[in-house]
C-alpha positions as CSV (number, residue, x, y, z in Angstrom):
1,M,0.0,-0.1,0.0
2,K,1.5,3.6,-1.0
3,L,0.9,6.0,1.8
4,D,-0.1,9.6,1.1
5,D,-1.7,12.4,2.9
6,S,-5.3,11.4,2.6
7,L,-4.6,7.9,3.9
8,L,-2.8,9.1,6.8
9,I,-5.4,11.7,7.6
10,A,-8.0,8.7,7.4
11,Y,-5.9,6.6,9.7
12,A,-5.4,9.6,12.3
13,D,-9.4,9.9,12.2
14,G,-9.9,6.2,12.8
15,E,-11.7,5.9,9.4
16,L,-9.8,2.8,7.9
17,S,-10.7,-0.8,8.0
18,A,-8.8,-3.0,10.3
19,A,-6.6,-4.5,7.3
20,D,-5.9,-1.0,6.1
21,A,-4.9,0.3,9.7
22,A,-2.7,-2.5,10.1
23,S,-1.0,-1.9,7.0
24,V,-0.3,1.8,7.9
25,E,0.8,0.7,11.4
26,Q,3.2,-1.6,9.7
27,A,4.7,1.4,7.9
28,L,4.6,3.7,10.9
29,A,6.8,1.2,12.8
30,E,9.5,1.5,10.2
31,S,9.3,5.5,9.9
32,V,10.0,8.2,12.6
33,D,8.8,10.8,10.1
34,L,5.4,9.0,9.3
35,R,4.9,8.6,13.2
36,R,5.5,12.2,13.6
37,T,3.1,13.1,10.9
38,V,0.4,11.2,12.5
39,E,1.1,12.7,15.8
40,L,0.7,16.3,14.3
41,L,-2.7,15.2,12.6
42,R,-4.1,13.9,15.7
43,A,-2.7,16.8,17.8
44,S,-4.7,19.4,15.4
45,R,-7.9,17.5,15.2
46,L,-10.8,19.6,16.1
47,P,-14.5,19.3,15.2
48,Y,-14.5,21.3,12.0
49,R,-17.1,19.3,10.4
50,E,-19.5,20.4,13.1
51,A,-18.4,23.9,13.1
52,F,-19.1,24.1,9.4
53,A,-22.5,22.5,9.7
54,R,-23.3,25.7,12.0
55,Q,-22.1,28.2,9.3
56,K,-24.1,29.6,6.5
57,L,-22.0,28.5,3.6
58,P,-22.5,29.7,-0.1
59,P,-23.5,26.9,-2.5
60,V,-20.8,24.8,-3.9
61,P,-20.3,25.7,-7.7
62,D,-20.7,22.7,-10.0
63,E,-17.3,23.4,-11.4
64,L,-15.5,23.0,-8.1
65,R,-17.3,20.0,-7.2
66,R,-16.4,18.3,-10.3
67,R,-12.7,19.2,-9.7
68,V,-12.7,18.0,-6.3
69,E,-14.2,14.8,-7.3
70,A,-11.6,14.2,-10.2
71,M,-8.8,15.1,-7.7
72,A,-10.0,12.6,-5.2
73,S,-10.8,10.0,-7.8
74,A,-7.2,10.2,-9.0
75,A,-5.8,9.9,-5.5
76,Q,-8.0,7.0,-4.9
77,E,-7.0,5.3,-8.0
78,R,-3.3,5.7,-7.1
79,T,-3.6,4.1,-3.5
80,G,-6.3,1.6,-4.5
81,F,-8.3,2.8,-1.6
82,A,-11.5,3.5,-3.8
83,A,-12.2,-0.2,-4.4
84,R,-12.1,-0.9,-0.7
85,Q,-14.6,1.8,0.5
86,P,-16.9,3.0,-2.7
87,A,-19.7,4.1,-0.7
88,R,-18.2,7.0,1.4
89,R,-17.0,9.0,-1.7
90,S,-19.9,11.3,-2.2
91,P,-20.8,12.5,1.2
92,S,-17.3,13.3,2.2
93,L,-16.5,15.1,-1.0
94,L,-19.7,17.4,-0.5
95,W,-18.4,18.4,2.9
96,L,-14.7,19.0,1.5
97,A,-15.9,21.1,-1.3
98,A,-18.0,23.2,1.1
99,A,-15.1,23.5,3.5
100,F,-12.9,24.6,0.5
101,V,-15.1,27.2,-0.3
102,A,-15.4,28.7,3.2
103,G,-11.9,28.3,3.8
104,A,-10.4,29.9,0.5
105,F,-9.1,32.8,2.4
106,C,-6.8,30.4,4.4
107,V,-4.5,29.6,1.2
108,G,-1.7,31.7,2.4
109,L,-1.7,30.3,6.0
110,V,-2.0,26.6,4.7
111,Q,1.1,27.3,2.5
112,Q,3.2,28.9,5.1
113,L,2.0,26.7,8.0
114,N,0.7,23.2,7.1
115,A,3.2,22.7,4.2
116,R,6.1,22.7,6.8
117,L,4.9,19.7,8.6
118,P,7.5,17.1,8.2
119,G,6.6,14.1,6.1
120,A,3.5,15.9,4.7
121,F,3.8,14.8,1.2
122,S,4.0,11.1,-0.1
123,N,8.0,11.5,-0.8
124,G,8.5,12.3,3.0
125,A,10.0,15.7,2.2
126,A,8.5,19.1,3.2
127,T,8.0,21.6,0.6
128,T,8.2,25.3,0.9
129,A,5.6,27.2,-0.8
130,S,6.9,30.2,-3.0
131,V,4.8,33.1,-1.0
132,D,5.6,36.3,0.5
133,R,7.1,35.7,4.0
134,R,5.0,37.2,6.8
135,S,5.7,37.1,10.4
136,W,4.7,34.5,12.6
137,V,2.2,36.6,14.5
138,S,0.4,37.5,11.4
139,V,0.2,33.7,10.2
140,A,-0.9,32.6,13.8
141,A,-3.7,35.5,13.9
142,D,-4.8,34.0,10.5
143,Y,-5.0,30.5,12.0
144,Q,-6.8,31.7,15.1
145,R,-9.5,33.3,12.8
146,M,-10.6,29.9,11.9
147,Y,-11.8,29.0,15.4
148,T,-15.1,29.9,16.3
149,R,-17.0,29.3,19.7
150,E,-18.8,26.4,18.2
151,T,-15.6,24.8,17.0
152,V,-14.1,24.5,20.5
153,E,-16.9,24.6,23.2
154,S,-17.6,20.9,22.9
155,V,-13.9,19.9,23.1
156,A,-13.2,18.2,26.5
157,P,-9.5,18.6,27.3
158,D,-7.5,15.6,27.8
159,R,-5.0,16.0,30.4
160,T,-2.9,12.9,29.8
161,A,-2.6,13.8,26.1
162,A,-1.9,17.4,27.0
163,V,0.9,16.5,29.3
164,D,2.4,14.2,26.6
165,K,2.4,17.1,24.3
166,I,3.9,19.4,27.0
167,D,6.5,17.0,27.5
168,A,7.4,16.8,23.6
169,I,7.5,20.8,23.5
170,R,9.8,20.8,26.2
171,N,12.3,18.0,25.3
172,V,11.8,17.7,21.7
173,D,11.0,21.3,20.6
174,G,13.1,22.8,23.0
175,I,10.6,25.2,24.2
176,R,10.3,26.1,28.0
177,L,6.6,25.9,28.1
178,R,4.5,27.0,30.9
179,V,0.9,26.5,30.4
180,P,-1.0,29.3,32.6
181,D,-4.1,28.7,34.3
182,L,-6.3,31.5,33.1
183,R,-9.5,30.4,34.7
184,P,-9.5,33.4,37.3
185,A,-9.6,35.7,34.0
186,G,-12.7,33.7,32.8
187,L,-10.6,31.9,30.1
188,A,-11.1,27.9,30.3
189,F,-8.2,25.8,28.8
190,K,-9.3,23.7,25.5
191,S,-6.2,22.3,24.0
192,V,-2.4,22.7,23.4
193,E,-1.1,22.1,19.9
194,R,2.3,21.6,18.5
195,L,2.6,23.4,15.0
196,R,5.4,24.7,12.9
197,Y,6.2,27.9,11.1
198,D,9.1,28.6,8.8
199,G,10.7,25.3,10.1
200,K,10.5,26.4,13.8
201,P,8.3,24.8,16.3
202,L,5.2,26.9,17.2
203,V,3.2,26.3,20.2
204,Q,-0.7,27.2,20.3
205,I,-2.5,27.0,23.6
206,V,-6.4,27.6,23.0
207,Y,-8.6,29.0,25.6
208,L,-12.5,29.6,25.6
209,P,-13.7,32.7,27.3
210,E,-17.1,33.1,29.1
211,R,-18.2,35.1,26.0
212,G,-16.7,35.9,22.6
213,V,-14.6,34.0,20.3
214,P,-11.7,31.6,21.5
215,V,-8.3,33.1,22.7
216,A,-5.0,31.7,21.7
217,L,-1.6,32.0,23.3
218,C,1.0,31.4,21.0
219,V,4.8,30.9,21.8
220,I,7.8,30.5,19.3
221,K,11.6,30.6,20.0
222,D,13.2,34.1,19.5
223,S,16.8,34.9,20.8
224,R,16.4,38.7,20.2
225,P,16.5,40.9,23.4
226,D,13.2,40.9,25.7
227,E,10.5,43.4,24.5
228,S,7.7,44.8,26.7
229,I,4.0,44.2,26.1
230,A,2.5,45.7,23.0
231,Q,-1.0,45.6,21.4
232,K,-1.9,45.9,17.9
233,K,-4.5,44.7,15.4
234,V,-3.6,42.0,12.9
235,D,-5.9,41.0,10.4
236,G,-9.1,41.9,12.4
237,M,-7.8,40.2,15.5
238,T,-6.5,41.8,18.8
239,V,-2.7,40.7,19.4
240,V,-0.9,41.4,22.5
241,S,2.8,40.4,22.1
242,W,6.1,40.4,24.0
243,R,9.5,38.8,24.1
244,Q,10.9,37.2,27.3
245,N,13.8,34.7,28.1
246,E,14.3,33.8,24.4
247,L,10.6,33.0,23.7
248,A,8.1,35.3,21.7
249,Y,4.5,35.4,22.9
250,A,1.3,36.4,21.2
251,L,-2.1,36.5,23.2
252,I,-4.6,36.6,20.2
253,G,-8.3,37.2,20.5
254,T,-11.0,39.8,19.9
255,P,-12.1,42.9,22.1
256,D,-14.9,40.8,23.5
257,S,-12.6,38.0,24.4
258,G,-11.6,39.8,27.6
259,D,-8.8,42.1,28.9
260,L,-6.0,40.8,26.9
261,P,-3.3,43.2,27.8
262,T,-4.0,42.6,31.7
263,I,-3.9,38.8,31.1
264,A,-0.7,39.1,29.2
265,R,1.0,40.9,32.1
266,Q,-0.2,38.3,34.4
267,I,1.4,35.7,32.2
268,A,4.5,37.8,31.6
269,N,5.0,38.2,35.3
270,A,4.1,34.6,36.3
271,N,1.2,35.8,38.5
272,V,-1.0,32.8,37.2
273,D,-1.0,29.2,38.4
274,E,0.5,26.6,35.7
275,I,-2.0,23.9,34.4
276,F,-1.0,20.3,34.9
277,S,2.0,21.0,37.0
278,A,1.0,18.3,39.5
279,L,0.3,15.9,37.0
280,A,3.6,16.4,35.2
281,A,5.5,16.2,38.5
282,D,3.7,13.0,39.5
283,R,4.7,11.5,36.2
284,A,8.2,12.5,36.5
285,A,8.4,11.0,40.0
286,R,7.1,7.8,38.5
287,G,9.8,7.7,35.9
């Protein structure tokens, strides 16, 4: 079986038959890059299908539908996957086409962020898109614009999985991450994600406020001198950024998400508790 992106995504989503899943797992056992790709796919999984179902989307043009179907058919013929699951093609393609139309504004983000995932293509090599370079804050703000309240409010945080990711962020990515507990500020933790921008690890911690759209605290390595807290507008999002101890931070939301500058100062001054510290300490003690 030839592995490509669609097959790995189906495996990460638990949509393969037992036989196909076994074949993928055999390939994963032999490839560190493939295992990391599947890990990233699982880490970035959120209920986008349910979120799109709540949106008022424009009708899918017939020409776009035909192109999506043609691309999917070609991919399925290359992998031999179509013959094994012929009945699932149409509903999935309809949703894919609708999502494509609704998310067309994200093309630049997909090229700059997702195209850099290791092993994201069938030959195992990451490809850099030939697009204008933008700051990581601008790309992160675009990424955060895709999140709606409906997207994340039903997500139940998995504490064990979160600690696994935090361990990888600290030990593999080399980012001294401290996940702040922002419940006193009215922000409930939802997820922590490992992303990449321009070949560098980028951490996104997602919170849901009592009202308004989700908030993200994004962290990336930056060896430049410390920089004080500053607020600006980036692509319609409110961004409060600062640099501290060779890390750059961006707290991203909207005006109705809360008092972001005050929350940023609390994080920068370590005036908030750390989530998962007790669980992480217990794991370290057990070895």
